[in-house]
C-alpha positions as CSV (number, residue, x, y, z in Angstrom):
1,M,151.6,-77.5,145.1
2,A,154.9,-76.1,145.9
3,D,156.2,-73.2,144.0
4,N,159.3,-75.3,142.6
5,P,159.0,-78.8,142.4
6,T,162.7,-79.4,142.2
7,A,163.5,-77.7,145.4
8,P,164.1,-79.6,148.7
9,R,161.2,-80.5,150.7
10,G,160.5,-77.5,153.1
11,A,162.6,-74.9,151.0
12,R,160.7,-71.7,150.5
13,S,160.6,-69.8,147.2
14,P,162.5,-66.7,146.3
15,W,159.1,-64.8,146.6
16,Q,158.4,-66.2,150.0
17,V,161.7,-65.3,151.1
18,T,161.4,-61.9,149.9
19,R,158.1,-61.2,151.7
20,S,159.5,-62.4,154.8
21,V,162.6,-60.1,154.5
22,W,159.8,-57.2,153.9
23,Y,157.7,-58.0,156.6
24,A,160.8,-58.1,159.1
25,M,162.1,-54.9,158.0
26,F,158.9,-53.3,158.0
27,M,158.3,-54.2,161.5
28,R,161.6,-53.2,162.4
29,E,161.3,-49.8,160.6
30,A,157.7,-49.3,162.1
31,I,159.0,-49.7,165.8
32,S,162.1,-47.6,165.2
33,R,159.7,-44.7,163.6
34,T,157.0,-44.8,166.1
35,M,158.0,-46.1,169.6
36,A,162.1,-45.2,169.5
37,D,161.0,-41.7,170.2
38,R,158.4,-40.7,172.8
39,M,157.4,-37.4,170.6
40,G,157.6,-39.2,167.1
41,W,153.8,-39.2,166.5
42,F,153.5,-35.6,168.2
43,W,156.4,-34.0,165.7
44,M,154.7,-36.2,162.8
45,I,151.3,-34.1,163.3
46,F,152.6,-31.0,164.6
47,E,155.2,-30.1,161.8
48,P,152.4,-29.6,159.4
49,V,150.1,-28.1,161.8
50,A,152.5,-25.4,162.5
51,V,153.4,-24.8,159.1
52,V,149.4,-24.4,158.2
53,A,149.1,-22.1,161.0
54,I,152.1,-20.0,160.0
55,M,150.6,-19.7,156.5
56,V,147.2,-18.6,157.7
57,G,149.0,-16.0,159.6
58,V,151.1,-14.6,156.7
59,R,147.6,-15.0,154.6
60,S,146.0,-12.5,156.8
61,F,148.4,-10.0,155.7
62,I,148.4,-10.7,151.8
63,R,145.2,-12.2,151.4
64,G,146.4,-15.0,149.3
65,D,142.9,-16.6,149.6
66,R,142.0,-14.3,146.8
67,L,144.6,-16.2,144.4
68,V,142.8,-19.5,144.8
69,V,139.9,-20.0,142.3
70,N,136.9,-21.9,143.9
71,A,138.4,-23.3,146.7
72,E,139.1,-22.2,150.3
73,F,142.6,-21.3,151.1
74,I,143.0,-23.4,154.1
75,P,141.9,-26.9,152.8
76,W,143.8,-26.0,149.6
77,L,146.7,-25.4,151.7
78,I,146.6,-28.6,153.8
79,A,146.2,-30.6,150.7
80,G,149.4,-29.4,149.3
81,L,151.5,-29.9,152.2
82,M,150.1,-33.4,152.7
83,G,150.8,-34.2,149.0
84,F,154.4,-32.5,149.3
85,Y,155.4,-33.9,152.4
86,L,154.7,-37.7,151.1
87,V,156.9,-37.0,148.5
88,R,159.5,-35.1,150.1
89,E,159.7,-37.9,153.2
90,G,159.5,-40.8,150.6
91,M,162.8,-39.1,148.9
92,I,164.6,-38.0,152.3
93,R,163.6,-41.4,154.0
94,G,164.6,-43.4,151.1
95,M,167.9,-41.7,150.8
96,G,169.1,-42.7,154.5
97,A,167.8,-46.2,154.0
98,I,170.9,-48.1,152.9
99,E,173.2,-46.3,155.5
100,G,170.8,-47.1,158.4
101,N,170.5,-50.8,157.4
102,K,174.0,-51.5,156.2
103,A,174.6,-54.3,159.0
104,L,171.5,-56.3,157.7
105,F,173.7,-56.6,154.2
106,A,175.5,-59.7,155.6
107,Y,172.4,-61.7,155.4
108,R,172.3,-62.5,151.7
109,Q,168.3,-62.7,151.6
110,V,168.9,-58.6,152.0
111,Q,169.2,-56.5,149.4
112,P,170.0,-52.9,149.3
113,V,166.7,-52.1,147.7
114,D,164.8,-53.7,150.4
115,P,165.0,-51.0,153.3
116,V,164.1,-48.3,150.7
117,L,161.0,-50.2,149.5
118,T,160.0,-51.0,153.2
119,R,160.6,-47.3,154.4
120,N,158.5,-45.8,151.4
121,F,155.7,-48.3,152.2
122,L,155.7,-47.2,155.9
123,E,156.1,-43.6,155.3
124,G,153.3,-43.8,152.9
125,M,150.8,-45.4,155.5
126,L,152.0,-43.1,158.5
127,R,151.3,-40.0,155.9
128,T,147.9,-41.5,154.7
129,F,146.9,-41.5,158.8
130,V,148.2,-37.9,159.4
131,F,146.3,-36.9,156.3
132,L,143.1,-38.8,157.5
133,I,143.4,-36.7,161.0
134,F,143.6,-33.5,159.1
135,I,140.6,-34.0,156.9
136,V,138.3,-35.1,160.1
137,G,139.7,-32.6,162.2
138,G,139.2,-30.0,159.4
139,M,135.4,-31.3,158.9
140,M,135.2,-31.0,162.6
141,L,136.2,-27.3,162.9
142,G,133.9,-26.4,160.0
143,Q,136.5,-26.5,157.1
144,D,135.7,-27.8,153.8
145,M,138.0,-30.6,153.9
146,Y,135.1,-33.4,152.4
147,P,136.4,-34.6,148.8
148,D,134.1,-33.9,146.0
149,N,135.5,-36.7,144.1
150,A,137.2,-39.4,146.5
151,I,138.4,-41.8,143.9
152,R,140.4,-38.8,142.1
153,V,142.0,-38.0,145.7
154,M,143.0,-41.4,146.3
155,A,144.3,-41.9,142.8
156,A,146.4,-38.4,143.2
157,W,147.4,-39.6,146.6
158,F,149.1,-42.9,145.3
159,S,150.3,-41.3,142.3
160,L,152.6,-38.8,144.8
161,W,153.3,-41.8,147.0
162,S,154.7,-43.5,143.7
163,L,156.7,-40.5,143.0
164,G,158.3,-40.4,146.1
165,L,159.2,-43.9,145.9
166,G,160.8,-43.3,142.5
167,L,163.2,-40.2,144.2
168,G,163.9,-42.6,147.0
169,L,165.1,-45.4,144.8
170,F,167.2,-42.7,142.9
171,T,168.4,-40.7,146.0
172,S,169.5,-43.7,147.9
173,V,172.0,-44.9,145.3
174,A,173.2,-41.4,144.6
175,N,173.7,-40.5,148.2
176,A,175.4,-43.8,148.7
177,L,177.9,-43.5,146.2
178,V,178.5,-39.6,146.6
179,P,177.5,-38.4,149.9
180,E,177.5,-34.9,149.0
181,V,174.5,-35.4,147.2
182,G,172.3,-35.9,150.3
183,R,173.2,-32.3,151.6
184,V,172.6,-30.8,148.3
185,I,169.0,-32.5,148.2
186,R,168.2,-31.4,151.9
187,M,169.1,-27.9,150.8
188,L,166.7,-28.0,147.9
189,S,163.7,-29.0,149.9
190,L,162.6,-25.6,151.0
191,P,162.7,-24.0,147.3
192,L,161.2,-27.3,146.0
193,L,158.4,-26.5,148.9
194,I,157.7,-22.8,147.2
195,L,158.5,-23.8,143.5
196,S,155.8,-26.6,143.5
197,G,153.1,-24.4,144.3
198,V,152.5,-25.7,148.0
199,I,151.8,-22.1,149.2
200,I,151.6,-20.0,146.8
201,P,149.4,-20.5,143.7
202,L,151.4,-21.0,140.7
203,N,148.3,-19.6,138.6
204,S,149.7,-16.0,139.7
205,L,152.7,-16.4,138.1
206,P,153.7,-15.5,134.4
207,H,153.1,-17.7,131.7
208,W,156.7,-17.7,130.6
209,L,158.0,-18.8,134.1
210,L,155.0,-21.2,134.6
211,E,156.3,-23.3,131.5
212,Y,159.6,-24.1,133.1
213,L,157.9,-24.9,136.8
214,M,155.6,-27.4,135.2
215,L,158.5,-29.3,134.4
216,N,158.5,-30.3,138.0
217,P,156.2,-33.5,138.4
218,I,155.0,-32.3,141.7
219,P,152.6,-29.5,140.7
220,H,150.9,-31.8,138.4
221,G,150.2,-34.3,141.3
222,L,149.2,-31.6,144.0
223,E,146.9,-29.7,141.4
224,T,145.1,-33.2,140.7
225,L,144.9,-33.9,144.5
226,R,143.0,-30.4,145.0
227,L,140.9,-30.8,142.2
228,G,139.6,-34.1,144.0
229,F,138.5,-32.0,146.9
230,F,137.3,-29.1,144.9
231,E,135.3,-29.9,141.6
232,N,135.2,-26.6,140.4
233,Y,138.8,-25.5,141.3
234,H,140.9,-24.1,138.5
235,V,144.0,-26.1,138.2
236,V,147.2,-24.6,136.7
237,P,147.3,-24.5,133.1
238,G,149.4,-27.4,131.7
239,T,148.6,-30.0,134.7
240,D,148.9,-33.5,133.1
241,M,149.2,-36.4,134.8
242,L,150.2,-38.4,131.8
243,Y,153.3,-36.6,132.0
244,F,153.6,-37.0,135.8
245,W,153.4,-40.9,135.3
246,L,155.9,-41.0,132.5
247,F,158.2,-39.0,134.6
248,T,157.5,-41.0,137.9
249,L,157.8,-44.8,136.2
250,S,160.9,-43.6,134.2
251,L,162.2,-42.5,137.6
252,I,161.5,-45.9,139.4
253,A,162.8,-47.9,136.3
254,L,166.1,-45.8,136.6
255,G,166.2,-46.1,140.3
256,L,165.6,-49.9,139.9
257,I,168.4,-50.1,137.1
258,M,170.7,-48.3,139.5
259,H,170.2,-50.8,142.4
260,L,171.1,-53.6,140.3
261,R,174.1,-52.0,138.5
262,F,175.7,-50.9,141.7
263,I,174.5,-53.6,143.9
264,D,178.1,-54.5,145.1
265,R,179.1,-51.1,145.8
266,L,176.1,-50.5,147.9
267,K,176.5,-53.4,150.1
268,A,180.3,-52.4,150.6
269,S,179.6,-48.9,151.3
């Protein structure tokens, strides 16, 4: 039965049109992301490997593994880096989605929110694939990368993916309206890496400082992800996935509202 009985024969429903747009944009982004650059896959895997190698080298001097309770330092670090990159790339890639697909807005079926959604979905799939490579590779090298609670790991991974989507929706509009916002966000990536407890355990910090750092939702997701790998891991006090999801859903709603409010300016920008 047709979705709309009053529509002319052969006409597609809005949902069918949207699915076709998403599929076409997904394939376009996937080909551009993985095949346009011969070194694309290499850098996608080499970047986190290089960071892990540097951090392990630093650890040999400061013995940072002693600060992680009931978890091996290298798997703990890999889980944090992969989770953070998932959020960061969702934000950065989403921020440039409107500018990179501006020519497609000439088609009335394509809306500014479509490239943001497809880019985030593609980035999540690629990052998931890379994370699986790290898990399998770590296990082959004798690292404790097998999760104690796979369901918790998958739930935390999806949660971080959703946070990246919310940030991408928000920053895509903010960057299109005020280009300077993009420069500021890129500059904040490195401080955010440190303040989110990716490479330095937040448990070692004073309680008064920790109260402010935990306003950032990323540590909540990263600590839950690590808890999925190490069931006896002592998470940072104040870790709360309810707070994480309230923040994430509010951010997604705000991003969608901004896309609706400024749709004409986004198409004309």
